C-alpha positions in Angstrom: 0.1 0.0 0.0 1.7 3.1 -1.2 0.9 6.3 0.9 1.2 9.6 -0.7 2.7 12.1 1.8 2.4 15.8 1.6 5.0 17.9 3.6 3.4 21.3 4.4 4.7 24.1 6.5 7.7 25.7 7.8 10.6 26.0 5.3 13.7 27.0 7.4 15.1 23.7 9.0 15.6 20.2 7.3 12.6 18.5 8.9 11.6 17.4 5.5 14.8 15.8 4.6 14.8 14.0 7.9 11.4 12.4 7.3 12.3 11.3 3.8 15.6 9.9 4.9 14.0 8.1 7.8 11.1 6.6 5.7 13.7 5.0 3.2 12.7 1.5 2.5 8.9 2.3 3.2 6.2 2.4 0.6 5.8 6.1 0.5 6.0 9.0 -2.0 6.5 12.5 -0.7 5.5 15.8 -2.3 5.7 19.3 -0.8 5.4 22.9 -1.8 8.3 24.9 -3.4 10.7 25.3 -0.6 13.1 27.9 -2.2 11.8 30.8 -0.2 12.9 33.3 -2.8 11.5 31.3 -5.7 8.2 30.8 -3.9 7.9 34.5 -3.0 8.8 35.8 -6.5 7.2 33.1 -8.9 4.2 35.4 -9.6 6.0 38.4 -10.9 8.8 36.5 -12.5 6.3 34.6 -14.8 3.3 36.9 -14.9 5.1 40.6 -14.6 6.3 43.0 -12.1 4.1 44.6 -9.6 4.4 48.1 -8.1 2.5 47.1 -4.7 3.8 44.4 -2.6 0.4 43.3 -1.9 -0.2 42.2 -5.5 3.4 40.8 -5.8 2.6 38.6 -3.1 -0.9 37.9 -4.3 0.3 36.7 -7.8 2.8 34.3 -6.1 0.3 33.0 -3.7 -2.1 32.1 -6.2 0.6 30.3 -8.6 1.9 28.6 -5.2 -1.8 27.4 -4.4 -1.9 25.4 -7.8 1.0 23.1 -6.6 -0.3 23.1 -2.9 -4.1 22.2 -3.8 -2.9 19.5 -6.2 -0.4 18.1 -3.3 -3.0 18.0 -0.7 -5.8 16.6 -2.8 -3.6 13.7 -3.8 -2.3 13.0 -0.4 -3.2 10.1 1.7 -1.6 12.0 4.7 -0.6 15.5 5.3 2.0 16.4 7.5 1.9 19.9 8.7 5.1 21.4 10.4 4.6 24.7 12.6 8.3 25.9 13.4 9.6 27.7 16.3 10.8 31.1 14.8 8.1 31.9 12.4 4.2 32.1 12.3 3.3 29.8 9.5 -0.2 31.0 8.5 0.0 29.3 5.3 0.5 25.8 7.1 -2.8 26.6 9.0 -4.6 27.2 5.9 -3.2 24.0 4.5 -4.1 22.2 7.6 -7.8 23.5 7.4 -8.0 22.7 3.7 -6.7 19.0 4.4 -9.2 18.7 7.0 -12.1 20.1 5.0 -11.0 17.2 2.4 -11.0 14.6 4.9 -7.2 13.9 4.8 -5.5 12.1 7.7 -3.5 15.0 9.3 -0.1 14.7 11.3 1.1 18.1 13.1 4.6 18.4 13.9 4.9 21.3 16.5 6.5 22.0 19.8 4.6 21.8 22.9 4.9 25.5 23.7 2.5 26.0 20.8 -0.2 23.8 21.9 -2.6 26.6 22.9 -2.1 28.5 19.8 -2.5 25.5 17.8 -5.4 23.7 19.7 -7.9 23.9 16.8 -5.3 22.3 14.4 -4.1 19.8 16.8 -8.2 18.8 17.3 -8.3 17.9 13.8 -5.1 16.0 13.5 -4.9 12.4 13.9 -1.4 12.7 15.6 0.5 15.5 17.0 4.2 14.7 16.9 7.2 16.9 18.3 9.9 15.3 16.3 10.5 14.3 12.5 11.4 10.9 13.8 7.8 10.4 15.4 6.3 11.0 11.9 8.4 8.4 10.6 7.5 5.8 13.3 3.9 6.9 12.6 4.2 5.9 8.8 6.2 2.8 9.7 3.4 1.7 12.0 0.5 2.6 9.6 2.2 0.6 6.9 3.8 -2.4 8.6 2.2 -2.4 12.1 5.5 -2.6 13.6 6.2 -0.4 16.7 9.5 1.3 17.4 12.6 -0.5 18.7 
């Protein structure tokens, strides 16, 4: 049973790479948003033309990125949403809500100090992990029934 996993959220650390490496040998396929921050921010104006106002610059980019994000979430069996320590990832919260509306299985990856701020997102998730290794162990268990150890 191949699981399609969409890795959403924070782009400033290597959590995605940790999950992909840890899941080597499992029957999984990963997808994610564009994680090159500059490319993601500037794709709209690079492709569709410059904008004088930052709002429209961001608006164009957000719409182009939404094409990829929607497709990735819609095709996913499991959506992993990472909320990092340093930045507020409003886009990650939006992705979690979209995944929940589609009935997707959600795993949230966040720190305990964000519990209160993320309580609604956590309530929609089937699991809340603190470390990428825990996400890998969830995937291993779902696919094989094997417990860590």
